[in-house]
C-alpha positions as CSV (number, residue, x, y, z in Angstrom):
1,X,0.0,0.0,0.0
2,X,1.4,3.3,-1.0
3,X,1.3,6.2,1.4
4,X,-1.5,8.1,-0.3
5,X,-3.6,5.1,-1.3
6,X,-5.9,5.2,1.7
7,X,-9.3,4.2,0.4
8,X,-10.1,0.5,0.4
9,X,-10.7,0.6,-3.3
10,X,-7.4,2.2,-4.0
11,X,-5.6,0.0,-1.6
12,X,-7.0,-3.2,-3.2
13,X,-5.6,-2.1,-6.5
14,X,-2.4,-0.5,-5.4
15,X,1.1,-1.9,-5.5
16,X,3.0,-4.7,-7.3
17,X,2.5,-8.4,-6.7
18,X,3.5,-9.4,-3.2
19,X,4.7,-12.9,-3.7
20,X,5.5,-13.4,-7.3
21,X,8.7,-15.5,-7.1
22,X,11.7,-13.6,-8.4
23,X,12.6,-15.2,-11.7
24,X,15.2,-14.8,-14.4
25,X,18.1,-12.4,-13.6
26,X,16.5,-11.0,-10.5
27,X,16.5,-14.3,-8.6
28,X,20.3,-14.5,-8.4
29,X,21.1,-10.9,-9.1
30,X,22.9,-8.8,-6.6
31,X,20.5,-6.1,-5.3
32,X,21.4,-2.7,-6.6
33,X,21.5,0.3,-4.2
34,X,19.1,3.0,-5.2
35,X,17.0,0.6,-7.2
36,X,16.0,-2.3,-4.9
37,X,17.0,-0.7,-1.6
38,X,17.9,2.7,-0.3
39,X,20.8,3.6,2.1
40,X,19.6,6.2,4.6
41,X,21.3,9.5,4.6
42,X,21.2,9.5,8.4
43,X,21.4,6.3,10.4
44,X,18.6,5.5,12.7
45,X,19.6,4.4,16.2
46,X,18.7,0.8,16.9
47,X,17.6,-0.8,20.1
48,X,19.5,-4.1,20.1
49,X,22.6,-5.4,21.9
50,X,26.0,-5.4,20.4
51,X,26.4,-8.1,17.7
52,X,22.7,-8.1,16.9
53,X,21.1,-6.7,13.8
54,X,17.6,-5.1,13.9
55,X,15.0,-5.6,11.2
56,X,11.8,-3.5,11.3
57,X,8.6,-4.4,9.5
58,X,6.4,-1.3,9.0
59,X,2.8,-2.3,8.6
60,X,-0.8,-1.2,9.0
61,X,-3.6,-3.5,10.1
62,X,-6.1,-2.3,7.4
63,X,-3.6,-2.7,4.6
64,X,-4.4,-5.9,2.6
65,X,-0.8,-6.2,1.4
66,X,0.4,-6.3,5.0
67,X,-2.3,-9.0,5.7
68,X,-1.1,-11.0,2.8
69,X,2.6,-10.6,3.7
70,X,2.2,-11.6,7.4
71,X,2.4,-15.4,6.9
72,X,5.5,-15.1,4.7
73,X,7.1,-12.7,7.2
74,X,6.3,-14.9,10.2
75,X,7.8,-17.9,8.4
76,X,10.9,-15.9,7.6
77,X,11.3,-14.8,11.2
78,X,11.2,-18.4,12.4
79,X,14.1,-19.3,10.1
80,X,16.3,-16.3,11.1
81,X,19.7,-16.8,12.8
82,X,20.0,-15.6,16.4
83,X,21.8,-12.4,15.6
84,X,18.7,-10.9,14.0
85,X,16.1,-9.1,16.1
86,X,12.8,-8.3,14.5
87,X,10.6,-5.4,15.5
88,X,7.1,-4.7,14.1
89,X,6.2,-1.0,13.8
90,X,2.7,0.1,13.0
91,X,2.6,3.2,10.8
92,X,0.5,6.3,11.1
93,X,0.2,8.1,7.7
94,X,-2.9,9.9,8.9
95,X,-4.3,10.6,12.3
96,X,-7.1,8.0,12.1
97,X,-4.4,5.3,11.8
98,X,-3.5,5.9,15.5
99,X,-6.2,3.6,17.0
100,X,-4.8,0.5,15.2
101,X,-1.2,1.7,15.9
102,X,-2.0,1.8,19.6
103,X,-3.8,-1.6,19.4
104,X,-0.5,-3.3,18.5
105,X,1.2,-1.7,21.5
106,X,-1.6,-2.9,23.7
107,X,-1.0,-6.4,22.5
108,X,2.7,-5.9,23.1
109,X,2.3,-4.4,26.6
110,X,0.0,-7.3,27.7
111,X,2.2,-10.0,26.1
112,X,-0.5,-11.2,23.6
113,X,1.0,-10.3,20.2
114,X,1.3,-13.9,19.2
115,X,-2.3,-14.6,20.1
116,X,-3.9,-11.4,18.8
117,X,-1.8,-9.9,15.9
118,X,-3.0,-12.4,13.3
119,X,-6.6,-12.4,14.7
120,X,-6.9,-8.6,14.1
121,X,-5.7,-9.0,10.5
122,X,-8.2,-11.8,10.0
123,X,-11.1,-9.8,11.6
124,X,-10.4,-6.8,9.3
125,X,-9.7,-8.5,6.0
126,X,-11.6,-11.8,6.2
127,X,-14.5,-11.0,8.4
128,X,-14.7,-7.4,7.0
129,X,-15.1,-5.8,10.5
130,X,-14.6,-2.1,10.8
131,X,-12.1,-1.7,13.6
132,X,-10.5,1.7,13.4
133,X,-11.5,3.3,16.7
134,X,-10.4,2.6,20.2
135,X,-14.0,1.7,21.2
136,X,-14.5,-0.7,18.3
137,X,-11.1,-2.3,19.0
138,X,-11.8,-2.7,22.7
139,X,-15.2,-4.3,22.0
140,X,-13.5,-6.7,19.5
141,X,-10.8,-7.5,22.0
142,X,-13.4,-8.3,24.6
143,X,-15.0,-10.8,22.3
144,X,-11.6,-12.5,21.6
145,X,-10.5,-13.4,25.1
146,X,-9.2,-10.1,26.4
147,X,-10.6,-7.9,29.1
148,X,-12.3,-5.0,27.4
149,X,-11.6,-2.8,30.4
150,X,-7.9,-3.8,30.5
151,X,-7.6,-3.2,26.8
152,X,-9.1,0.3,27.1
153,X,-6.9,1.2,30.1
154,X,-3.7,0.1,28.3
155,X,-4.8,1.7,25.1
156,X,-5.1,5.1,26.9
157,X,-1.9,4.7,28.9
158,X,1.1,6.9,28.8
159,X,3.3,4.0,27.8
160,X,1.2,3.1,24.8
161,X,1.0,6.7,23.7
162,X,4.7,7.0,23.9
163,X,5.3,3.9,21.9
164,X,2.9,5.1,19.2
165,X,4.7,8.4,19.0
166,X,8.1,6.6,18.7
167,X,6.6,4.4,15.9
168,X,5.7,7.4,13.9
169,X,9.1,8.9,14.5
170,X,10.7,5.7,13.1
171,X,8.4,5.7,10.1
172,X,9.5,9.2,9.3
173,X,13.2,8.5,10.0
174,X,13.1,5.6,7.5
175,X,11.0,7.8,5.0
176,X,8.5,5.0,4.7
177,X,6.4,5.5,1.5
178,X,4.2,2.5,1.7
179,X,3.6,-0.7,3.6
180,X,4.6,-3.4,4.1
181,X,8.2,-2.2,4.2
182,X,11.4,-3.3,5.8
183,X,14.2,-1.3,7.6
184,X,17.5,-3.0,8.1
185,X,20.1,-2.2,10.8
186,X,19.0,1.4,11.0
187,X,20.7,2.0,7.7
188,X,18.7,0.5,4.8
189,X,15.1,0.5,3.5
190,X,13.3,-1.7,1.0
191,X,9.7,-2.4,0.0
192,X,7.7,-4.1,-2.7
193,X,7.5,-1.0,-4.8
194,X,11.3,-0.9,-5.1
195,X,11.9,-4.6,-5.6
196,X,8.8,-5.6,-7.6
197,X,7.4,-8.0,-4.9
198,X,7.7,-8.5,-1.2
199,X,9.2,-11.9,-1.9
200,X,12.1,-10.1,-3.5
201,X,12.2,-7.6,-0.7
202,X,12.8,-10.4,1.7
203,X,15.7,-11.6,-0.5
204,X,17.1,-8.1,-0.6
205,X,16.8,-8.0,3.2
206,X,18.8,-11.3,3.5
207,X,21.5,-9.8,1.3
208,X,21.7,-6.6,3.4
209,X,21.9,-8.7,6.6
210,X,24.9,-10.5,5.1
211,X,26.5,-7.2,4.1
212,X,26.1,-5.9,7.7
213,X,27.7,-9.0,9.1
214,X,30.6,-8.4,6.7
215,X,31.1,-5.0,8.2
216,X,29.5,-2.8,5.7
């Protein structure tokens, strides 16, 4: 989903194929800087220990491309070496994105990301529920095994508000133009628009991780 394609009609038609397998020269081709990935002018501080490499996935719950990418990304995470630390960061391209942005940090704060992250994608894209306000999200959470009161309290907490602001700052620091997108080591950015598909974006990310390990 590109940054300005906010209507569901536009979103459903936007972007390039997510999972078309890279074929021909692209499959084994060395990713080209400025074409398939961008090196940031200013490095973004990472929050990982020495010897670790941070990968950020920028996403939005109402984005169908992010929903489609989630199973592929989850599988990729499971196969990662121990030196890679993955962080999910919900974007806010517009003020009304904030409720879903905060919802992710509610899940994180309460330790239920694994249980609730995929469920929220499913509710929005498969069940076609409209879940873009705090009240709607709290009611949905209450029907899915969470305390509605606890969800609301956490949603409105200073800690979640702070995390949401930090997420938006990261989004701007990486100059995210669409989601899903990937930030690597606080230094590189790639997405499906640059690479032609999110499958290729994952390949480019693997390449960049190897470059970081080599000291680049």
